C-alpha positions as YAML, in Angstrom:
chain: A
units: angstrom
residues:
- id: 1
  name: MET
  ca: [0.00, 0.00, 0.00]
- id: 2
  name: ILE
  ca: [1.10, 3.52, -0.73]
- id: 3
  name: ARG
  ca: [-0.29, 6.94, 0.10]
- id: 4
  name: ALA
  ca: [0.18, 9.76, -2.37]
- id: 5
  name: SER
  ca: [-0.92, 13.29, -3.09]
- id: 6
  name: HIS
  ca: [-0.96, 14.82, -6.53]
- id: 7
  name: ILE
  ca: [-1.49, 18.01, -8.47]
- id: 8
  name: LEU
  ca: [-3.23, 17.57, -11.82]
- id: 9
  name: VAL
  ca: [-2.82, 20.15, -14.60]
- id: 10
  name: LYS
  ca: [-3.46, 20.22, -18.35]
- id: 11
  name: THR
  ca: [0.04, 20.76, -19.74]
- id: 12
  name: LYS
  ca: [3.57, 19.50, -19.18]
- id: 13
  name: LYS
  ca: [4.76, 23.10, -18.95]
- id: 14
  name: GLU
  ca: [2.34, 23.82, -16.07]
- id: 15
  name: ALA
  ca: [3.51, 20.68, -14.27]
- id: 16
  name: GLU
  ca: [7.16, 21.66, -14.71]
- id: 17
  name: LYS
  ca: [6.49, 25.13, -13.26]
- id: 18
  name: ILE
  ca: [4.69, 23.58, -10.28]
- id: 19
  name: LEU
  ca: [7.60, 21.22, -9.70]
- id: 20
  name: GLU
  ca: [9.97, 24.23, -9.71]
- id: 21
  name: ARG
  ca: [7.78, 25.96, -7.12]
- id: 22
  name: ILE
  ca: [7.83, 22.89, -4.88]
- id: 23
  name: ASN
  ca: [11.60, 22.53, -5.24]
- id: 24
  name: SER
  ca: [11.90, 26.20, -4.24]
- id: 25
  name: GLY
  ca: [10.11, 25.48, -0.98]
- id: 26
  name: GLU
  ca: [6.46, 26.33, -1.68]
- id: 27
  name: PRO
  ca: [4.22, 23.84, 0.19]
- id: 28
  name: PHE
  ca: [2.87, 21.04, -2.01]
- id: 29
  name: GLU
  ca: [-0.52, 21.08, -0.30]
- id: 30
  name: ALA
  ca: [-1.00, 24.83, -0.82]
- id: 31
  name: ILE
  ca: [-0.22, 24.54, -4.52]
- id: 32
  name: ALA
  ca: [-2.60, 21.57, -4.84]
- id: 33
  name: ARG
  ca: [-5.44, 23.57, -3.28]
- id: 34
  name: ARG
  ca: [-4.94, 26.44, -5.73]
- id: 35
  name: GLU
  ca: [-3.83, 24.73, -8.93]
- id: 36
  name: SER
  ca: [-5.04, 21.11, -9.14]
- id: 37
  name: LEU
  ca: [-7.84, 20.23, -11.53]
- id: 38
  name: CYS
  ca: [-8.66, 17.13, -9.47]
- id: 39
  name: PRO
  ca: [-11.24, 17.31, -6.66]
- id: 40
  name: SER
  ca: [-8.52, 15.93, -4.35]
- id: 41
  name: GLY
  ca: [-6.96, 19.39, -4.54]
- id: 42
  name: GLU
  ca: [-9.38, 20.51, -1.85]
- id: 43
  name: ASN
  ca: [-7.56, 18.11, 0.50]
- id: 44
  name: GLY
  ca: [-4.09, 19.23, -0.53]
- id: 45
  name: GLY
  ca: [-4.05, 16.61, -3.27]
- id: 46
  name: ASP
  ca: [-4.32, 13.65, -0.88]
- id: 47
  name: LEU
  ca: [-5.51, 10.47, -2.61]
- id: 48
  name: GLY
  ca: [-5.31, 8.27, 0.48]
- id: 49
  name: PHE
  ca: [-3.86, 4.75, 0.45]
- id: 50
  name: PHE
  ca: [-3.99, 2.54, -2.63]
- id: 51
  name: ASP
  ca: [-2.39, -0.66, -3.84]
- id: 52
  name: LYS
  ca: [-1.04, -1.80, -7.18]
- id: 53
  name: GLY
  ca: [-3.77, -2.15, -9.77]
- id: 54
  name: GLN
  ca: [-5.95, 0.67, -8.46]
- id: 55
  name: MET
  ca: [-4.52, 3.60, -10.45]
- id: 56
  name: VAL
  ca: [-3.65, 4.04, -14.12]
- id: 57
  name: LYS
  ca: [-0.34, 2.39, -15.00]
- id: 58
  name: GLU
  ca: [1.75, 5.54, -15.61]
- id: 59
  name: PHE
  ca: [0.64, 7.08, -12.31]
- id: 60
  name: GLU
  ca: [1.11, 3.86, -10.38]
- id: 61
  name: ASP
  ca: [4.56, 3.18, -11.87]
- id: 62
  name: ALA
  ca: [5.74, 6.64, -10.83]
- id: 63
  name: CYS
  ca: [4.37, 6.25, -7.30]
- id: 64
  name: PHE
  ca: [5.97, 2.88, -6.63]
- id: 65
  name: SER
  ca: [9.35, 3.96, -8.08]
- id: 66
  name: VAL
  ca: [10.22, 6.61, -5.46]
- id: 67
  name: LYS
  ca: [10.70, 6.81, -1.70]
- id: 68
  name: THR
  ca: [8.38, 8.32, 0.89]
- id: 69
  name: GLY
  ca: [8.66, 12.10, 0.90]
- id: 70
  name: GLU
  ca: [9.86, 12.35, -2.69]
- id: 71
  name: VAL
  ca: [8.09, 14.34, -5.38]
- id: 72
  name: VAL
  ca: [7.99, 13.06, -8.96]
- id: 73
  name: GLY
  ca: [6.71, 14.51, -12.20]
- id: 74
  name: PRO
  ca: [5.53, 15.47, -14.63]
- id: 75
  name: VAL
  ca: [3.73, 12.16, -15.16]
- id: 76
  name: LYS
  ca: [1.45, 12.05, -18.21]
- id: 77
  name: THR
  ca: [-1.82, 10.11, -18.12]
- id: 78
  name: ASP
  ca: [-5.09, 10.39, -20.05]
- id: 79
  name: PHE
  ca: [-6.24, 12.82, -17.34]
- id: 80
  name: GLY
  ca: [-3.38, 15.29, -17.89]
- id: 81
  name: TYR
  ca: [-0.04, 15.87, -16.18]
- id: 82
  name: HIS
  ca: [0.59, 15.01, -12.54]
- id: 83
  name: VAL
  ca: [3.10, 16.12, -9.96]
- id: 84
  name: ILE
  ca: [3.04, 13.42, -7.28]
- id: 85
  name: LYS
  ca: [4.24, 13.36, -3.67]
- id: 86
  name: ILE
  ca: [4.59, 10.06, -1.84]
- id: 87
  name: THR
  ca: [3.45, 10.60, 1.73]
- id: 88
  name: ASP
  ca: [3.50, 7.05, 3.19]
- id: 89
  name: LYS
  ca: [4.24, 3.41, 2.37]
- id: 90
  name: ASN
  ca: [3.40, 0.28, 4.32]
...
């Protein structure tokens, strides 16, 4: 099981700019509330816990390839571009 938060935007360029903001110290959750196109943005992007096979492949592969606390992106899916933060693994 893994717990992740994400920020969903329409373009790769938007996702890259968001990643720069996060790397500059802006809080992930605050950006998610303002910028994410996903309803999870209201909760700082939190998607809760999920296991393999519950998310689209590209998203899932990115989530399970990094350590807790890491941010990865942009990750392209049919929904758009994601910036993903892994918040817990068990």
